[in-house]
C-alpha positions as CSV (number, residue, x, y, z in Angstrom):
1,X,0.0,0.0,0.0
2,X,1.3,3.5,-0.9
3,X,-0.1,6.8,0.4
4,X,0.8,10.4,-0.3
5,X,2.3,12.8,2.2
6,X,-1.2,13.3,3.8
7,X,-1.5,9.5,4.3
8,X,-4.2,9.3,1.7
9,X,-4.1,5.9,-0.1
10,X,-2.9,6.3,-3.7
11,X,-2.1,2.7,-4.7
12,X,-2.6,-0.9,-3.5
13,X,-1.6,-4.2,-5.1
14,X,-3.5,-7.5,-5.5
15,X,-2.0,-9.0,-2.3
16,X,-3.5,-6.1,-0.3
17,X,-6.9,-6.8,-1.8
18,X,-6.6,-10.5,-1.1
19,X,-5.6,-10.0,2.5
20,X,-8.1,-7.2,3.4
21,X,-11.0,-8.0,1.0
22,X,-11.0,-4.4,-0.3
23,X,-10.7,-3.7,-4.0
24,X,-8.4,-0.8,-5.0
25,X,-11.4,1.2,-6.0
26,X,-12.9,0.9,-2.5
27,X,-9.8,2.3,-0.7
28,X,-8.2,4.8,-3.1
29,X,-8.5,8.3,-1.7
30,X,-9.2,7.0,1.8
31,X,-7.1,6.8,4.9
32,X,-5.5,3.6,6.2
33,X,-7.6,4.0,9.4
34,X,-10.4,2.1,7.7
35,X,-8.3,-1.0,8.5
36,X,-8.1,-0.3,12.2
37,X,-9.3,-3.1,14.4
38,X,-10.1,-1.1,17.5
39,X,-7.7,-3.3,19.5
40,X,-4.9,-0.7,19.8
41,X,-5.0,2.5,21.9
42,X,-4.4,6.0,20.5
43,X,-1.0,5.9,22.3
44,X,0.0,2.9,20.2
45,X,-0.6,4.9,17.0
46,X,1.0,8.0,18.4
47,X,4.2,6.0,19.2
48,X,4.1,4.5,15.7
49,X,4.0,7.9,14.0
50,X,6.6,9.3,16.4
51,X,9.0,6.5,15.4
52,X,8.1,6.8,11.7
53,X,8.8,10.6,11.7
54,X,12.1,10.3,13.6
55,X,13.5,7.2,12.0
56,X,11.7,7.2,8.6
57,X,10.6,3.6,9.3
58,X,8.3,1.7,11.6
59,X,8.0,-2.1,11.8
60,X,5.9,-4.3,14.1
61,X,2.8,-6.4,14.7
62,X,-0.7,-5.0,14.8
63,X,-4.3,-6.1,14.4
64,X,-6.3,-4.9,11.4
65,X,-9.8,-5.5,10.3
66,X,-10.8,-7.0,6.9
67,X,-13.7,-5.7,4.9
68,X,-15.9,-8.5,6.2
69,X,-15.3,-7.4,9.8
70,X,-12.8,-10.2,10.6
71,X,-9.8,-9.0,12.7
72,X,-6.5,-10.5,11.7
73,X,-2.8,-10.1,12.9
74,X,-0.4,-8.5,10.5
75,X,3.3,-7.8,10.3
76,X,3.6,-4.2,9.0
77,X,6.6,-2.2,7.8
78,X,6.1,1.5,6.9
79,X,8.8,3.4,5.2
80,X,9.0,7.1,4.3
81,X,10.0,8.1,0.8
82,X,11.4,11.7,0.6
83,X,12.0,14.0,-2.3
84,X,15.2,15.8,-3.1
85,X,14.3,18.6,-0.7
86,X,13.9,16.1,2.1
87,X,10.1,16.4,2.3
88,X,7.8,13.4,2.7
89,X,6.6,12.3,-0.7
90,X,5.1,8.9,0.0
91,X,4.5,6.3,2.7
92,X,5.1,2.8,1.6
93,X,3.6,0.0,3.7
94,X,4.3,-3.7,3.4
95,X,1.8,-6.1,4.9
96,X,2.2,-9.8,5.8
97,X,-0.8,-11.7,7.1
98,X,0.5,-13.7,10.1
99,X,-2.7,-15.4,11.0
100,X,-1.3,-18.9,10.4
101,X,1.8,-18.1,12.4
102,X,-0.2,-16.7,15.3
103,X,-2.4,-19.9,15.2
104,X,0.7,-22.0,15.5
105,X,2.0,-19.8,18.3
106,X,-1.3,-20.1,20.2
107,X,-1.3,-23.9,19.8
108,X,2.3,-24.1,21.0
109,X,1.7,-21.8,24.0
110,X,-1.3,-24.0,25.1
111,X,0.2,-27.4,24.6
112,X,3.6,-26.3,25.8
113,X,2.2,-25.4,29.3
114,X,-0.6,-27.9,29.9
115,X,-0.9,-31.6,29.7
116,X,-3.6,-32.5,27.2
117,X,-4.6,-35.7,28.9
118,X,-5.1,-34.5,32.5
119,X,-5.3,-30.7,31.9
120,X,-2.6,-30.3,34.6
121,X,0.4,-28.0,34.2
122,X,3.2,-29.8,32.4
123,X,7.0,-29.6,33.1
124,X,7.4,-26.1,31.4
125,X,4.7,-24.4,33.5
126,X,5.8,-26.3,36.6
127,X,9.3,-24.9,36.2
128,X,7.8,-21.4,36.1
129,X,5.6,-21.9,39.1
130,X,8.4,-23.5,41.1
131,X,10.7,-20.6,40.4
132,X,8.0,-18.1,41.5
133,X,7.3,-20.2,44.6
134,X,11.0,-20.2,45.5
135,X,11.2,-16.5,45.2
136,X,8.1,-16.1,47.4
137,X,9.7,-18.4,50.0
138,X,12.6,-16.0,50.2
139,X,10.4,-13.0,50.7
140,X,8.2,-14.7,53.4
141,X,11.0,-16.6,55.1
142,X,9.1,-19.8,54.6
143,X,9.7,-23.3,53.1
144,X,8.3,-25.3,50.3
145,X,8.3,-29.0,49.4
146,X,8.9,-30.5,46.0
147,X,7.3,-34.0,45.8
148,X,8.2,-36.2,42.9
149,X,5.6,-39.0,42.4
150,X,5.8,-42.1,40.3
151,X,3.0,-44.6,40.2
152,X,3.8,-48.2,41.3
153,X,2.4,-50.9,39.0
154,X,1.1,-48.6,36.3
155,X,3.0,-50.5,33.5
156,X,1.0,-53.6,34.4
157,X,-2.2,-51.7,34.0
158,X,-1.2,-50.7,30.5
159,X,-0.1,-54.2,29.7
160,X,-3.2,-55.9,31.1
161,X,-5.9,-53.5,30.1
162,X,-4.5,-51.4,27.3
163,X,-3.4,-47.8,27.0
164,X,-6.9,-46.4,26.9
165,X,-7.7,-47.7,30.3
166,X,-4.2,-46.5,31.5
167,X,-5.1,-43.0,30.3
168,X,-8.5,-43.1,32.1
169,X,-6.6,-44.1,35.3
170,X,-4.2,-41.2,35.0
171,X,-7.1,-38.8,34.6
172,X,-8.9,-40.2,37.6
173,X,-5.8,-40.2,39.8
174,X,-4.7,-36.8,38.7
175,X,-8.1,-35.4,39.8
176,X,-7.9,-37.1,43.2
177,X,-4.3,-35.9,43.8
178,X,-5.2,-32.4,42.8
179,X,-8.1,-32.5,45.4
180,X,-5.6,-33.8,48.0
181,X,-3.6,-30.6,47.7
182,X,-4.4,-27.1,48.9
183,X,-5.5,-24.3,46.6
184,X,-2.1,-22.6,46.8
185,X,-0.2,-25.8,45.8
186,X,0.6,-27.0,42.3
187,X,0.3,-30.4,40.8
188,X,1.9,-31.1,37.4
189,X,2.2,-34.2,35.1
190,X,5.7,-34.3,33.7
191,X,5.3,-37.4,31.5
192,X,4.1,-40.9,31.6
193,X,3.0,-41.8,35.2
194,X,5.2,-39.2,36.8
195,X,3.7,-36.2,38.7
196,X,5.3,-33.4,40.7
197,X,3.6,-31.4,43.5
198,X,4.9,-28.1,44.8
199,X,3.6,-27.7,48.4
200,X,4.0,-24.1,49.6
201,X,3.6,-22.1,52.8
202,X,5.5,-24.5,55.1
203,X,7.4,-23.8,58.3
204,X,8.8,-27.4,58.8
205,X,8.8,-30.7,57.0
206,X,6.1,-31.9,59.4
207,X,3.7,-29.3,57.9
208,X,3.8,-31.2,54.5
209,X,3.2,-34.6,55.9
210,X,-0.6,-34.4,56.0
211,X,-0.6,-33.4,52.3
212,X,1.8,-36.2,51.5
213,X,-0.4,-38.8,53.3
214,X,-3.4,-37.5,51.3
215,X,-1.5,-37.9,48.1
216,X,-0.5,-41.5,48.9
217,X,-4.2,-42.3,49.7
218,X,-5.4,-40.7,46.5
219,X,-3.1,-42.8,44.5
220,X,-3.7,-46.1,46.4
221,X,-7.5,-46.1,46.6
222,X,-9.0,-48.5,44.0
223,X,-10.5,-47.1,40.8
224,X,-13.3,-48.8,38.9
225,X,-12.8,-48.5,35.1
226,X,-14.9,-50.5,32.6
227,X,-16.1,-52.9,35.2
228,X,-12.5,-53.6,36.4
229,X,-11.3,-52.7,39.9
230,X,-7.8,-51.3,39.4
231,X,-5.4,-50.4,42.2
232,X,-1.9,-48.9,42.0
233,X,0.1,-46.8,44.5
234,X,2.7,-44.1,44.5
235,X,6.3,-43.7,45.6
236,X,7.0,-40.1,46.5
237,X,10.4,-38.4,46.9
238,X,10.4,-35.1,48.7
239,X,13.0,-32.3,49.2
240,X,12.6,-29.0,51.1
241,X,13.6,-25.6,50.0
242,X,15.5,-23.6,51.2
243,X,16.9,-26.3,53.5
244,X,18.0,-27.9,50.2
245,X,19.6,-24.8,48.8
246,X,19.6,-26.0,45.2
247,X,18.2,-24.3,42.1
248,X,14.8,-25.4,40.7
249,X,16.3,-28.1,38.3
250,X,18.4,-29.6,41.1
251,X,15.4,-29.6,43.5
252,X,13.6,-31.8,40.9
253,X,16.5,-34.1,40.6
254,X,16.9,-34.5,44.3
255,X,13.2,-35.2,44.7
256,X,13.5,-37.8,41.9
257,X,16.5,-39.4,43.7
258,X,14.4,-39.6,46.9
259,X,11.5,-41.2,45.0
260,X,13.8,-44.1,44.0
261,X,14.7,-44.6,47.6
262,X,11.0,-44.8,48.4
263,X,10.6,-47.4,45.7
264,X,13.6,-49.4,47.0
265,X,12.2,-49.3,50.6
266,X,8.9,-50.9,49.6
267,X,6.8,-48.4,47.5
268,X,3.6,-46.7,48.6
269,X,5.5,-44.3,50.8
270,X,7.4,-41.1,50.8
271,X,11.0,-40.4,51.5
272,X,12.8,-37.1,52.3
273,X,15.9,-36.3,50.4
274,X,19.0,-36.3,52.7
275,X,20.9,-33.1,52.0
276,X,23.6,-33.9,54.6
277,X,24.4,-37.1,52.8
278,X,24.4,-35.4,49.4
279,X,26.9,-32.8,50.5
280,X,29.1,-35.4,52.1
281,X,29.1,-37.5,48.8
282,X,30.1,-34.6,46.5
283,X,33.5,-35.3,44.9
284,X,36.3,-33.2,43.7
285,X,34.9,-33.6,40.2
286,X,32.8,-30.5,40.9
287,X,35.8,-28.3,41.5
288,X,36.4,-25.7,38.9
289,X,40.1,-26.0,39.5
290,X,39.9,-29.7,38.5
291,X,38.1,-28.8,35.3
292,X,40.7,-26.2,34.5
293,X,43.4,-28.7,35.1
294,X,41.7,-31.2,32.9
295,X,41.7,-28.7,30.1
296,X,45.4,-28.1,30.5
297,X,46.0,-31.9,30.5
298,X,43.9,-32.3,27.4
299,X,41.6,-34.7,29.1
300,X,38.5,-33.5,27.2
301,X,37.5,-35.2,23.9
302,X,34.7,-34.8,21.4
303,X,32.4,-37.5,20.3
304,X,30.2,-37.1,17.3
305,X,26.6,-38.0,16.7
306,X,25.5,-38.3,13.0
307,X,22.5,-36.3,11.7
308,X,20.7,-37.8,8.7
309,X,17.9,-37.3,6.2
310,X,15.7,-40.3,7.0
311,X,13.9,-40.3,3.6
312,X,17.0,-40.0,1.4
313,X,19.5,-41.7,3.6
314,X,22.0,-38.8,3.3
315,X,24.2,-38.0,6.3
316,X,23.9,-34.3,6.5
317,X,26.4,-33.7,9.4
318,X,27.3,-34.5,12.9
319,X,26.9,-32.9,16.3
320,X,30.0,-32.5,18.5
321,X,29.5,-33.5,22.1
322,X,32.1,-33.0,24.8
323,X,33.3,-35.8,27.1
324,X,35.8,-35.8,30.0
325,X,38.2,-38.7,29.7
326,X,38.8,-38.7,33.5
327,X,41.9,-40.6,34.6
328,X,40.0,-42.3,37.5
329,X,36.3,-42.2,36.6
330,X,36.6,-43.0,32.9
331,X,34.4,-41.2,30.3
332,X,32.4,-38.6,32.1
333,X,29.2,-37.2,30.4
334,X,28.9,-33.4,30.1
335,X,26.0,-33.0,32.5
336,X,28.3,-34.1,35.3
337,X,30.7,-31.2,34.9
338,X,29.4,-28.5,32.6
339,X,26.7,-27.2,35.1
340,X,29.6,-26.6,37.6
341,X,31.3,-24.1,35.3
342,X,28.2,-22.3,33.9
343,X,28.8,-18.6,33.9
344,X,32.4,-19.0,34.8
345,X,35.4,-17.8,32.7
346,X,36.6,-21.4,32.3
347,X,33.4,-22.2,30.4
348,X,34.5,-19.7,27.7
349,X,37.9,-21.4,27.4
350,X,36.2,-24.8,27.0
351,X,33.7,-23.4,24.5
352,X,36.5,-22.1,22.3
353,X,38.4,-25.4,22.6
354,X,35.3,-27.2,21.3
355,X,35.0,-24.9,18.3
356,X,38.7,-25.1,17.5
357,X,38.6,-28.9,17.8
358,X,35.6,-29.1,15.6
359,X,37.3,-27.0,12.9
360,X,40.4,-29.2,13.1
361,X,38.2,-32.2,12.7
362,X,36.4,-30.8,9.7
363,X,39.8,-30.2,8.1
364,X,41.0,-33.7,8.8
365,X,37.8,-35.2,7.3
366,X,38.2,-33.0,4.3
367,X,41.6,-34.5,3.7
368,X,39.9,-37.9,3.6
369,X,37.3,-36.7,1.1
370,X,34.6,-36.4,3.8
371,X,32.9,-33.0,3.6
372,X,31.0,-33.2,6.8
373,X,29.5,-30.1,8.6
374,X,29.8,-30.1,12.4
375,X,27.4,-28.5,14.8
376,X,28.7,-27.2,18.2
377,X,26.7,-26.3,21.3
378,X,27.1,-22.7,22.5
379,X,26.1,-21.6,26.0
380,X,24.0,-18.5,26.5
381,X,26.8,-17.1,28.6
382,X,29.3,-17.5,25.7
383,X,27.1,-16.0,22.9
384,X,26.3,-13.0,25.0
385,X,30.0,-12.0,25.3
386,X,30.6,-8.8,23.5
387,X,33.5,-10.2,21.5
388,X,31.9,-13.5,20.5
389,X,31.7,-12.8,16.8
390,X,35.3,-11.5,16.9
391,X,36.5,-14.7,18.6
392,X,34.6,-16.8,16.0
393,X,36.4,-14.9,13.2
394,X,39.7,-15.5,14.8
395,X,39.1,-19.2,15.2
396,X,38.0,-19.4,11.5
397,X,41.2,-17.6,10.5
398,X,43.3,-20.3,12.0
399,X,41.6,-22.8,9.7
400,X,41.5,-21.0,6.3
401,X,41.0,-24.4,4.5
402,X,37.6,-24.9,6.2
403,X,34.5,-23.4,4.7
404,X,32.7,-21.5,7.5
405,X,29.4,-23.0,6.2
406,X,30.6,-26.3,7.6
407,X,30.4,-24.9,11.1
408,X,27.0,-24.7,12.7
409,X,26.5,-23.2,16.2
410,X,23.6,-24.5,18.3
411,X,22.1,-22.2,20.9
412,X,19.4,-23.0,23.4
413,X,16.1,-21.3,22.6
414,X,16.1,-20.0,26.2
415,X,19.6,-18.5,25.8
416,X,18.1,-15.5,24.0
417,X,15.4,-14.7,26.5
418,X,17.5,-12.1,28.4
419,X,18.6,-9.9,25.6
420,X,17.2,-11.1,22.3
421,X,18.4,-7.9,20.4
422,X,22.0,-8.5,21.4
423,X,21.9,-12.2,20.6
424,X,20.3,-11.4,17.2
425,X,23.0,-8.9,16.4
426,X,25.7,-11.3,17.4
427,X,24.2,-14.1,15.3
428,X,24.0,-11.8,12.3
429,X,27.6,-10.8,12.6
430,X,28.6,-14.5,12.7
431,X,26.2,-15.2,9.8
432,X,28.2,-12.6,7.8
433,X,31.3,-14.7,8.4
434,X,29.4,-17.7,6.8
435,X,28.6,-19.5,10.0
436,X,25.1,-21.1,10.4
437,X,23.0,-21.3,13.5
438,X,20.5,-23.7,14.9
439,X,17.9,-23.1,17.7
440,X,18.4,-26.1,20.1
441,X,15.7,-27.5,22.4
442,X,13.0,-25.6,20.5
443,X,9.6,-25.6,22.1
444,X,10.9,-25.4,25.7
445,X,11.0,-21.6,25.9
446,X,8.3,-19.1,26.3
447,X,8.6,-16.9,23.2
448,X,9.1,-19.4,20.4
449,X,7.4,-17.2,17.7
450,X,9.5,-14.1,18.7
451,X,12.7,-16.2,18.5
452,X,11.8,-17.5,15.0
453,X,11.1,-14.0,13.7
454,X,14.1,-12.2,15.2
455,X,16.9,-14.8,15.4
456,X,18.6,-15.7,12.1
457,X,18.8,-19.5,12.8
458,X,18.5,-21.6,9.7
459,X,17.7,-24.8,11.6
460,X,15.2,-25.6,14.4
461,X,15.9,-28.6,16.6
462,X,12.9,-30.2,18.3
463,X,13.8,-31.0,21.9
464,X,14.4,-34.7,22.5
465,X,12.1,-34.7,25.6
466,X,9.1,-34.2,23.3
467,X,10.3,-36.6,20.5
468,X,11.2,-39.4,23.0
469,X,7.6,-39.6,24.3
470,X,5.7,-38.6,21.3
471,X,4.5,-42.1,20.5
472,X,2.8,-42.5,23.9
473,X,2.1,-38.9,24.9
474,X,-0.4,-36.9,22.9
475,X,0.9,-33.6,24.4
476,X,4.4,-34.3,23.2
477,X,3.2,-35.4,19.7
478,X,1.1,-32.2,19.5
479,X,4.1,-30.1,20.4
480,X,6.3,-31.8,17.8
481,X,3.6,-31.2,15.2
482,X,3.3,-27.5,16.2
483,X,7.1,-26.9,16.0
484,X,7.2,-28.5,12.6
485,X,4.4,-26.3,11.5
486,X,6.1,-23.2,12.8
487,X,9.3,-24.1,11.1
488,X,7.5,-24.6,7.8
489,X,5.7,-21.3,8.2
490,X,9.0,-19.4,8.7
491,X,10.8,-21.4,6.0
492,X,13.3,-22.9,8.4
493,X,14.7,-26.4,8.3
494,X,13.7,-28.6,11.2
495,X,15.5,-31.6,12.8
496,X,14.3,-33.9,15.5
497,X,16.7,-35.1,18.2
498,X,16.0,-38.1,20.4
499,X,14.9,-40.5,17.6
500,X,15.3,-43.8,19.4
501,X,13.3,-46.2,17.3
502,X,12.1,-46.9,13.7
503,X,8.6,-46.0,14.8
504,X,9.8,-42.5,15.9
505,X,11.2,-41.9,12.5
506,X,8.0,-43.1,10.7
507,X,5.9,-40.8,12.9
508,X,8.2,-37.8,12.3
509,X,8.1,-38.4,8.5
510,X,4.4,-38.5,8.6
511,X,4.4,-35.1,10.3
512,X,6.8,-33.7,7.7
513,X,10.1,-33.8,9.5
514,X,12.8,-35.6,7.5
515,X,16.0,-34.7,9.4
516,X,16.8,-36.6,12.6
517,X,19.4,-37.7,15.1
518,X,19.3,-40.0,18.1
519,X,20.2,-43.4,19.4
520,X,17.9,-45.1,16.9
521,X,20.2,-43.8,14.2
522,X,23.6,-43.8,16.0
523,X,25.1,-43.1,19.4
524,X,27.8,-40.5,19.8
525,X,31.1,-42.0,18.7
526,X,34.8,-41.0,18.5
527,X,35.8,-39.2,15.3
528,X,37.8,-42.2,14.0
529,X,34.6,-44.3,13.8
530,X,32.6,-41.8,11.8
531,X,33.9,-42.6,8.2
532,X,33.2,-46.3,8.6
533,X,29.8,-45.6,10.1
534,X,28.9,-43.4,7.1
535,X,30.1,-46.0,4.7
536,X,27.9,-48.7,6.3
537,X,24.8,-46.8,7.3
538,X,21.6,-47.3,5.3
539,X,18.2,-45.7,6.2
540,X,15.5,-48.1,7.3
541,X,13.2,-49.2,4.4
542,X,10.1,-48.0,6.2
543,X,11.6,-44.5,6.2
544,X,12.5,-44.5,2.5
545,X,9.1,-45.9,1.4
């Protein structure tokens, strides 16, 4: 749409007519306000015009109204065209109807926060509520309990009566357990037959015991389904905050550990996490000094997990995954040492070592006639360093034989939450160097559509937690489908991680996702094993059908 200096419409194209329903004859000579939806305040439009007059350009989302009265979301960019004297000659507006994208966003936001089967909060919303509850504890000088619950005997119900009856049992028990809690508490289903309760406003552990007893009873009381009397029970692990001074993720892990103790001790009971024992059992592995020393001793190694196109059988690249070849403990996985150095200077050194090692490996494979891109995981702390793009350029300069396109940097979707503008600018600077980006663990953040619009990532990785359970969990399958839809809407490639079986691959292909990685394809392996694996690997016939 083009207007003159008085904002009178002088020209529209066919796309404008298709989006709004107005013909050019119906809008020429009129003002764009005929499209206003009534959803925006006058302040919104005042700010738009102020920005436009001072910067000669405005871009953003807004709601407009079609000729038939329907309100729709649009991405709008308005630019000023000035004459030789610097006076406004025209305003040029570019519209994009983002109704489909908004629909995907709404679908994702709903299914990413609630369990479709039980309508309870899921793990994402649970994490948010737990963080808020922890902050409230600090302000009120109170405690909270995190109770991790796993149903005893639930697998036998599925085996004996089928998954439909199993689902009905989960719905019935979730309602009972929710009623066993107080109004201020939270109950979430985090997958399968696992539930987590956050019990707040506590002074001592004893204050939580009546609630825990009610949860045990709610799980253990028989349920009649389809004429069958079904009975299970629950094993519950509990940890207290701030007595257990961990972060939210660690509180969940500690409660999970205590749950396994409850199962070992006979099931149908609760067990309190022993913080004293935990502190006493911590090893020197958690020392930052030990990790720094390991870097100096070259004890870190990279293993590589292939990424493939399931339909064509082509190996499209590998992901580099760090391991610690510990002289005493053997091969130590990253989750046992990377969280210790998060936000520390040593994490930047290790991050650069990984990139340098990956570039060296690309060069070595090229000499063997294997042109294989490598993706490297980048922490949020690392990419938000002011000199990140400069450091990438320096590392690339030490490997001039390597095409920068062969290096892909994976960042967690949540890494960009704090300063998305800064992260976007850094990514664009790296993109100018020829380096590609992937958004890792997509679907676990809170602003997925914003990230897709503003972050120049060519590849979207569906988080393995959704892929792993998608065959049994309708929520996870819906999230996977929503992420694939969003990626297609934004013309991004999409890859699923956590593909563990042939059936996972078939389901993903049916949803339109061809790229994948996971144990069902190959486990991470040393670099020396990759060429032989590529030579021998053939995609499953059911994928290539």
